[in-house]
N, C-alpha and C positions, 0 to 999 in steps of 0.2 A: 389398519391404516392403508392409505393408497399406496400401491406398489409401483406405479408409473415412475420411472427414473427421473423424468423431467419435473416432478412435482415441486421440489425446492425452487427451481428456476421460475416456475409459474407463480409460486407464492412471493418470491422476491420481486418479480416484475409488477405484480398486482400491488404489493406493499408500496413500492416506490411511486408508481403511477397514482395510486389512491391518495398517498400523502401529498403529492403535488397538486392533485385536484382539490383536496380539502383546504390546503393553504391558499390556493387561488380563489376559491369561493369565499374564504375568510377575508381576503383583501377586497373582493367585490362588495361584500356586505358592509365592511368597515369604511369603504370609500378611501382606502389608503393606497398609495402607489405600490405596485408590485415590483420589488427589487430582488433579483436573483444573484446579483453580485455587488460587491462594494465598489461603487463607481468613483470613490476617492482615489483609487489606484488606476493608473492609465494602462491601456492595453499594451501588451508586449514588454511590460516592465522588466521581467526577468531576462527575456531574450536580448534586450538592449545591453544588459551587462555581459552576456555571453558574446554578443557581437563585438563589443568594445574590447573584450579580452582577446578575441581572435585577431582583431586589428593590431593589438599590441604585439602579439606573437609575430605577425607578418613584418612588423616594423622593428623587430629585434628587441622588444621590451618585455617586461614581465606581464603575464596576463592578470596579475593582481594589482597592477597600477591603474585601477579603475577608480574614478573620483568618488563614486558612491560607496566603495568598499563592500559591495554586495556579492562579488564573485567569490564563492567560498568552496567550490568543489575542486577536484584535481584539474590539472591543465588539459587532460585528454579531451574533454568535451569541447573546449575552446579550440584545440588543434583540429578536431573533426569538423568544427564549424567554419574553419578557414575556407572551405570549398565554396561557401556562400558569400564570402566577402566581395568578390567581383560584381555581384548582383546589386550591391548597395543595400543599406539597411532596410528601406521600405519594401523592396522586392523580396529580400531574404526573409523578412518577418512574415510576409504574406505566405511565402512558400512553406516556411516552418510551421505556420498556423495550420495549413491544410495537411501537413505530414503527421500532425498529432493524432487526429482521428484514424488515419490510415494505420499508424503504428499500433494503436489500441485494437482496432478491428482485426488486424492480422494476428497479433498476439493472442487475442481471445479465441479466434478460430483455431489457432494451433493447440491451445489448451484443450479445447472441446474435442479436437480430432484425436487426442491421445487416449481417450477412454473408450473408443469404439462404440459410440452410441448408435442405436438404430435410427433410421430417418424419422420415425414417429416421435422420438425423444429429442433428436438433434435440433430439429426446427424450433421447438419451443425454447430450448436452451440458448440458441443463437438469438432468438427474438428477445429473450430476457436480457441478454447483454446489450442489445440495442436500446431497450427500454431504460436500462440503468444509465446509459449515456444520455438519452434524450430528456429524461425526467430527473436525472441526478445532478446535484450541485457540484461535486468534485470535477466533473468533466468540463463544465463551463468555466469554473475557476481556473482549471489548467489551461484552457484556451485563452482566457483573459491574460494570465500571467505569462503564457508561453514558456513554461518551464520544461525540463527534460524528463520528467517522471514518465511520460508516455513512452520514451525510448527505453527507460529502465524496465518498464513493464514488458516491452517487446523482447529485450535482451534476456530477461528471466524466463520468458516463455520459450525462446529459442534454445536457451540452455537446457531446459527440461525436455524439449523436443529431441535434441541430439543425445540427451542422457539415455534415451531408450535404445540407442544403437551402441553396443559395446565397442565397436571399432571406430567410433567418432568422438572419443573422449576429448580430443584436441579441439573439436568444434564446440562441444558443450563447455569446456573450460574457457574457451575464447569468449563466449557470450556471457558466461557468469562473471568473468573477470571484467568485461566491459560494464556490466551492471554495477559492479563494485567500484570501479574508478569513475563512473558517472555520478553515483550517489553512494556514500559509504555504507548505508544501512543494509544493502543486499549481502554484505559479508556474512550475515547469519545463515545463508544458504549452505555454508560450509559445514554447519553442524550435522544436518541429516546425511550429508555426503560422508562425513567421518564415521557416523554411526553405522552406515551401510557398508563401511570398509571399501569404498571405491577409491583405492589408493592411486590408481592411474589418473583418475579425474582430479584428485587433490594435487597430484604432480603437475598436471597441465594448467590448472588454475594458478598455482604458484609460479609456474614458468611464465605465463602470460603477464601476471602481475609484476614479476621482476622485469620483464621487457618494458611494460608501460612505465615502471619506476625509473629504469635506466634512461629512457627517452626524456623524462621530465625531472631528473635528479637536481639540476641546477636551479629549479624553482621550489625545491622542497621547503626551504626556510620561509619563503613567502607564503606557501600553503599553510604552514604551521601558524604563522602570524595571523592569517585570515581566519583560520578556524578558532584561534584563541579570541580574536576580536568578536567573532560571531557568538561564541559561548557566553560573552559578557553583554550581549545585546538585551534590550529591555524585554521582559516577559510580557505576554499579552494573552488575554482570554478569547478575544474574538478571532474567528477563523483558525483556531488552534485546537487540534484534536489529540494532543499528547496526553499521556496517562496522568502526568502531573496536573495539567490544566483541568482534566476531567475530574480527578479526585478533589481538586480545590473547589471546583464549582459544585460538586456534591456536598462538600463541607459547608458552602454558603447556603445550599438548600436546607441542610440539616439545621443550620442556625436559624433560618427563616421560620422553621417549624418549632423553634424554641427547645430543641432537644439538647443542644450542646453549644459551647462557646466557639464561634467560628475562628477566632484568632489562633487559638491553640491548634485546631485541626488544620487550618491552612498552613501554619508553620511546619506541621508534621507531614504535609502532603508529599514532599520529596521522599521521605523515609517510608511512608505508606506505599508510595508508588514502587520503590525498589523492592519492597517485601512482596507485594502482589505480583509484580513482573517476575521476580526471582522464583517464587513458588510455582506459578503457572508454567513458566518455561522449564523449570527443573522437572516438573511432573511429565511434561511432554517428552523431554530428553530421556528420562528414566524409562517411560513406557516404550518409546521407540527402541531403546537399547535392548529391552527385554523382548519386544516383538520381532526385532530383526533376527534374533537367535532362532525363531520359529519359521518365519517367512520373511524374505527380503523386503525391505521397505519399497512400496510402490509409489507412483507419481503423486498420488493424493497426499502421502505423508510429507513429501517435499513442499507441496503447495501450502500445507497447513502451517508452515513456518513464516509465510508471508506477513500475516498480521503482526507477528512478534517483531518484525523488522521496523515497524512504524511507531511503536508505542513509547519508546524510551527517551528520545530527545526532549528538551524543554519546550521546543516549538516544532510542531508537526502541522504544517498547513494542510487544510482539508483536501487540497488537490492531490496529495500523496495517497489518499484513500482510494484512488483509482486502481491501485494494486489489488484491492480486495475483490475486484471483479473476477480475478482468476479463481476465486473460491466457488463461483457459481457452478461451473461444470464439475468441480471437485465434489461439492455437496450432492449433486445429482448422481454422480457415480457411486458415492457411499450410500446414498438412499437406495439405489438399485441393488446393491450387494448386501445390505444390512437387513436382517430379519427380526432382530430384537427390538422391542418397543422402546426401551430406554435409549438405545442407540439412535433411533429415529427421532425421538423427542429432542435429543441433543443436537441432531442435524437441523431440526426445525428451529431451535434456539439460535444456532449459528446463522441460519438463513435470515432470521429476523435481524440479527446483528449486521449482516451484510447490507440489508435494506436501510438500516439506520445510518450506516456510514455514508450513504449517498443522500442523506436528508438535506432538504433545502434550508440550510441554517440561516443564511442571510435573509431569505424571504420570511422565515418564521420570526426572526428578530425584528424585521421592519413591521411585522404585523403585531407582535406582542410587546415589543420593546423590553424584553426580558433576556438578560445575558445568558440564562440557562439554556436558551435556544441553541447557543453555540456548543453546548456540551453533548447534544444528541448524537452527532457522528462519533465522538469519543466514547460515549456510552455503548454505542454499537460495536466499536472495536474491542472494548472490554468484554462485552457479551460474547463476541467471537472467540476471544482468547480463553475465556472460562469454559465455553462450550467445547472447544477443541480439547482442552485438558481433561474434561469429564469424559468425552467420547473416547479418548485414548486410554484412560484408566479403566473405563468399563469394558472396552474391547480387550484389554489385557486380561481382565478378570474372566471374561467369557472364554478366551483362548486357553487360559490355565485350567478352567473348569472342564473344557473339552478334552484337553490332554490328560487330565487326571482320571 
């Protein structure tokens, strides 16, 4: 197999660009309008809620007293956004819009710089990240909704960047804690930190979280009410990449082939989801626990928990899959240091999954009018998780074989 470290990045960028091209050609031949986004939703829909929440804080009200009841994260993002209030909504929205690609580009560059690639590999890896943005659906969906996942991506990358400096645990803990209070799902990053016994970092994350909690304690009951209301919101298949939605859509496909009864499978989807997620995550945790006893977990091991952050909620909008871009330089690093054929085959599978998470789901649906189009990013996420679990298990086996 090709030994060039940037090979996975090249494959991912070609996959994303080629799928974009094929879908575009399909629309031309079918004479159907090419839609990359769901235009039923207005631009800046999510940022409008954050802006209103920030206005409420300035006016001494609860950030959760928003008429749409759509502000469901902690108060910290709304507090941070208060600096934009003097600009007015229209100007603040435009500024926030342009900050999204900057946060993603800076975070991706940070992740790439952590692995010490040579220039001949670094340039294609950076180009692959650009291709994933320009030809991928999650990026434009994120821009349309103007959500804060771009900042979460940056905070996670900054946390990993400072993680490499043993004397900067406070900075690493700061950015990891910010990722957690902006969106709860980054809490999973604590798992590899615990496995690698970085107790000082655990302390700093906890200390920062206590600080953020104390600042916003008087809104805690409102936050609980908002989360409870969100958990009871209507489930949807379109634009949803959660594991539950993906398993349910697979069940519908199985039924269409006449293999099984879809009703029973769809009803069992939440249970199947928990089993799949639990098994895959448990395998990764177990192998990391074993591997850390031999060699301390490196940056790539921390990044490989990112996809597991996204899978479990009932609704995971596809713009959250922008987090998967951090896996591109990670796979390139692993490709460069892996010599075994099965290891590289699993890296290739993960790379394919990364490309699938950026799939143009809305454009495919507008072309085919098939709901299964919305499942492609979620299938990519499932492939990434399965590939990571296999890579970890096989790497542990190889390590034990070498030691014996």
